[in-house]
C-alpha positions as a printed Julia matrix, in Angstrom:
86×3 Matrix{Float64}:
   0.0    0.0    0.0
   1.64   3.21  -1.14
  -1.1    5.66  -0.32
  -2.63   7.08   2.79
  -5.92   8.9    3.26
  -6.82  10.93   6.28
  -7.14  14.33   7.81
  -4.04  16.32   8.72
  -4.64  18.98  11.34
  -2.52  21.91  10.26
  -2.72  25.65  10.44
  -2.25  28.0    7.5
   1.34  28.8    8.49
   2.21  25.19   9.26
   2.79  25.85  12.97
   0.7   24.59  15.88
  -1.55  26.37  18.34
  -0.85  26.12  22.08
  -3.14  28.65  23.68
  -6.31  29.17  25.66
  -9.52  30.07  23.87
 -12.13  32.71  24.63
 -14.24  29.94  26.22
 -13.43  29.65  29.92
 -11.52  26.46  30.69
 -11.01  25.52  27.02
  -7.39  25.22  25.92
  -6.01  24.12  22.57
  -2.91  22.16  21.54
  -3.46  21.35  17.87
  -2.45  21.95  14.26
   0.84  20.11  14.46
   0.77  19.04  10.82
   3.18  16.15  10.31
   5.48  16.85  13.28
   3.08  16.38  16.19
   4.29  12.95  17.23
   7.9   14.08  17.4
   7.02  17.27  19.27
   4.75  15.62  21.85
   7.18  15.77  24.82
   8.0   19.45  24.36
   4.46  20.5   23.5
   3.14  18.55  26.48
   5.52  20.4   28.76
   4.46  23.77  27.35
   0.79  22.8   27.45
   1.04  21.67  31.08
   2.67  25.0   31.93
  -0.22  26.85  30.28
  -2.81  24.76  32.14
  -1.06  25.13  35.5
  -0.24  28.83  35.35
  -2.65  30.31  32.81
   0.35  31.81  31.01
   2.07  30.56  27.86
   5.48  29.01  28.35
   8.17  31.24  26.82
   8.96  28.53  24.25
   5.34  28.46  23.04
   4.43  32.16  23.12
   4.47  32.41  19.34
   1.89  29.63  18.98
  -1.02  31.97  19.77
  -4.51  31.57  18.35
  -4.7   35.22  17.34
  -1.46  35.31  15.34
  -3.28  35.46  11.99
  -5.46  38.34  13.1
  -2.36  40.14  14.37
  -0.31  39.34  11.26
   2.27  37.48  13.35
   2.59  34.26  11.35
   5.46  31.98  12.25
   6.15  30.63   8.77
   5.35  32.04   5.35
   2.64  29.56   4.38
  -0.81  31.12   4.23
   0.52  34.66   4.16
  -1.56  35.85   1.25
  -2.86  39.31   0.54
  -5.42  38.88   3.3
  -4.02  36.49   5.97
  -6.94  37.31   8.25
  -9.19  35.4    5.81
  -7.24  32.12   5.96
């Protein structure tokens, strides 16, 4: 079998989200694209820090949910003429 079919959770800039949402008590650690399995130990550490303190770990501060609205993409993927629409 040389094919695979499935859903890949990825953001428009190819970087994950590790942040809290506007819904109280709802946090997000998603959008890891193809590297999620390899990044699990580090992302788990950063996610646990966020859950325990309510503040993003310094390593994960760039992985904000509002980075597209702010124009603060991490990579260049999805940076079209209107990145807020991606």
